[in-house]
N, C-alpha and C positions, 0 to 999 in steps of 0.2 A: 300291381297288387302295393299292399301298405311300402312305404318308405321300412328301411330295414332301422326304423329306431328301439329300444332296447330299454325301456322302463319309462321316462320318466316324460311330462310335459313340464313346463317352465319352470323356474326357482322361486318359492315361497315368500309373502313377503320381499321384494325386488333383491332376491337373493346374489343377485350377478353381482352387484354394486358393494354387498357386503362381505360376500366373500371372498372380494378381490383385497379385503384390509384382512382378515382372517391368518392366522400363524399357518405355515405348511403343516398339520400336524392330523395325520386321521387314525384316531383310536378306535379300535373293533372292543366291540361290550359282548361279552360271547359265555356261554356255559363253559363249567370248566374242564369237562371234555375236549372240547369244541376249543378252548383257547389255548391246552395244550397241544391240541395238535397243530396250531397256526403258530405259537413261538417256535417248534421243533419243525418246521416250514412241511408237515406231512399232509396239510392239506389242500390238495390241488385247487380249490377257484379261490380260496381267502388267501392265499402263496402270489395268486394272481393278482389281484388286487393289490396286495401292498405293491408289487412289482409297478405294477399301471403308477401307483402314485408318487412312489420314490424316484420312479423316472420321473415324474414332474417337478421334483427339489422335496416333499414330504418326507416328515418322518413321520416312524409308524409306533404308535402304541397298542397294548390288548389289555385291555379291562375284566374286572368279569362283569357281566351283568348280574346286575341288580337290582332293585329300582331306586336305591339310592346313589348309585352310581349312574344309573342314566339319567337321575335326575341333574347328578351333578353336571355332565354335557353340555348343558344348555347355557351354562358359565364360564366354559374351558374358553380358550381359546383355540381353533383350529376345528375340525368337523367326525361328524360320528357316523359308526357306520355300525346298525344294530342287526341281528341278527331275530329275525321274524317278529321284532319288536317293534310298537308304532314308532315313526321317526316323529315326534311331537313337535320339535323347532326346525326352522329353514338352514342351520348346519345339518342336519340329520338323515340318513337315508335309512334302508331295511334292503338287507339281501335275504331273502328265501331260495330253496332248492323248488326246481317246478315240477314235483311230482316224482323224478326219481332221478338221481346223478347222470350226468357231470352237469344237467340242467338247469342253469340258476336265474334267477331277475336282481335286480336292483332298482327301487321304487319309493316312490315319496308316501306310504301307505302299506301300510300292514294287511290292508283288504283287497283281498284277490280282487274282487269285484269291481275295485277303481282302478285296477291295473292299467298299462296302456296297453297289454294285447285284449285285456276284456273290452275297449272303446275300439279296437279296433275294429273291421272289417274282412271276413274271410271271406277272398274270391274267387272259387273252384277253377273258372275259368286261365288264374296265371301260376299254377300251379304246375310244375316240373313234373313230367308226368313219370317219368322212368327213376328221375332220384328220388319220387315221393315214395313209388311201390319200394322199391329196394329200402328205401331208408325204414318204413314202418315194418315190412319185414325183416329186418337186421334187428333190430328193437324187441319187437316180440318174442321173435327167439332168444335174444337177451335176457330179455326180463321173462319171458316165462317156459322156457325150454321148451321140452316137450310137453308144453298142453294139451287135454283133452281135444279131439276133433270137436271146429269150431260145426253147432250144429243147432236148430229149435227144437229144443227143449219141451219147447207147451208149457212152459211158467213162466212168470213175473221176479224178480231178484231186487230187492226195496233194501238196500242197503244203509244202516239206522249207523246215527251218530251217536253224541252226549245231549244232554238236558229234551226226553222227549217228548214233554209235557209242557213246556215254554217255546212260545213261539218267539225266537230271535229279531235282532230291527234284519235282517238280511231274508230271513224266509217270509213266505206265502201264509204258511200255516203251521203247529208245534207238526211234531217228526210224527206221533200218532195219530193225528187227523191225516200226515200224511196217508199210515198204514190205510187208514177205514176210505179213504176216496179213491184207493188203490183199489179196496176188494170191490168199490162200488162201481168203477171202470173196467173192470177184467174178467167180464162175463163170467165162464166157471174156469178157467185155467188156474192153476196153484200160485200160490206169493208165497215166495220164502224171503222171510223177514229175519235179516242177520244183522246182531249186536256188533259192535267193532268189540272187536279181542282188548283192545287197546282202553275201554270206556270202562269205568263203573255208575252203575244207575242205581237210582233210587230203590225199595222196595214197591212203593206204589207204585214207578213208571214199569217197570217188571209183572206187575198186579195187572196192571190195566192190558200191557199187550195179553201177558195169560186169558184172560176174561176178553180179548178178541178173540185166540184163537179156539176159545170155547166156542163162541159167537158164531163163529165162521171155519168149520175144517176142514176147508182149502188155506187155509193161513197157516203156515208153518213156521215157527222160530226157531233160528239158528244163532248161534255163536261162529261169526268169523268164516273161512271158505271160500274167501272170493277166486282163490286161483280154479275151484272147481264148478262154481257156479256160471263164472262168466261164460266158457266157452258151448254151456247149456242153454243158457236163458233164451226168450224171447226177445225181454228189453231191458235196460235196467232203469228205476224207480228213488228216487232220492230227494233230497235235499241240496249239497251239495261235495259231497263224498268224492275223494278220486277215485273212488271205484268207477264212477261213470266214466270216467276218463279213461282208464282202462279197460272199459271195454267194448273204447274204441279199436284198438287192434286186434278185437272178433269181431269186427263188423256187427255191435247190438248198439240197438237207439237208445237213446238217453230221454228221460223227462226230469226235468228238474224243476222243485219245487222250491231253492232258493237259488241266491246270486253267486256267483264265479266267475273266474278267467275263463272255462274250457265250453262257453256255453250256446257259441255259433253254430254248432251243428245239433244241438236240440233240441226240444220241444218244451219252453220257457213256460211255467205256468203264469209269473209274472207278468208276463206280455200275451199271453193267449188264454188264459185262464185256464181251471180244471180240464173241464171238459174241450177246450178247444186242445189244449195239448196233448190229452190223450188220441184225439180224433186227430191230427198235427200227426201223431207216430207210424200212423197206420199204412204201410208199406214204406214208411220214409228208407229210404238207401241215399244216404251221404256220402260224400269221399269222403272215409275214413281214413286214407290212406295221405290225401294230400292234405286233408286237415291240420292230420298227425307232425309231419313235414313242416309242414306254417308254422303250427303251434311253436314248435320246439325248435327245426333249423333256422326260421326266419325270424321268428317274436322274443328266441328266449336266446339267451347267454350258453352257447356247448363249450363245456369249459374243456373239453376234448378237443379242440378245433384251435388249429392257429390264428382264428384273427377272432379268437376272445378277447383278448388284450383290449382291441380295439373298441369293441362293443364293449368291455367295461369303461373303457374311457368316454364314447359317447353318452352314454348315461351317465352319467356324474359332470361331463361339459350340459348336459340338456338342466343337469339340474342346477346349475350356475358355479358347477367348483372350476375351479382354477388348473385343470386338468390337461 
């Protein structure tokens, strides 16, 4: 199994020597609600990060996460912790929730496909079987409660994200092209494409999806509905939606058209090509429970566990911070 590192490779730009000469100040750059919660000590993970650095002799400050403030961070003495934003200088890191609380990562990149876990190798042979099975059962019940029974409903679930007609740098094609490719490679099964309820799409993008529905009667367009669709679908096809990760709790295989951190047990179009990915998923039965345990309990920082402070410190030390 991979060593239990939790986010970071070596520091950028000779960061260790530079770090030692910096003032022991850590500034968090946070949006208003998160900033209030952190200042009041009500955010468990941020409080633990602050306690770790205070224990190493740091002073902690909380700043608003505006573009101007984040730009100023490069000229201020000390260190910077962003929330989801790109840590663009060598004394900055970013923290981000790993899909659900209380799991977090501290990274040198805001791009999930560059994270330590994305570059690590998942070895099913090193899984603690009993721990993994109990862990996956516990979190499925906690996250999804009394979800519908897991079954093979005979349809393909395609959770969509934003910018449907644009191919972004981490994608192998546009989301609209992904839907077309899915229709071309899923025989007669219905395909349910679900818009993200938090996204706003341009009228031309919705019109393009509606044209696809008119041309392909087995394509259905919905908004949201993940909790009901995951237990019943045959598979999840997406760019890199978190719905595919959630599908692992229901033993649902995934095809990914984009890069992401949870790619290890999915069929990746970037690696296999479209046809190869759809071929690979036939009969696929990866170790879903073992993977969830490894991804969260081994490779992420579980803020609800007593070892969280040491994992936080380890992530910072690997970036060259004097913690």
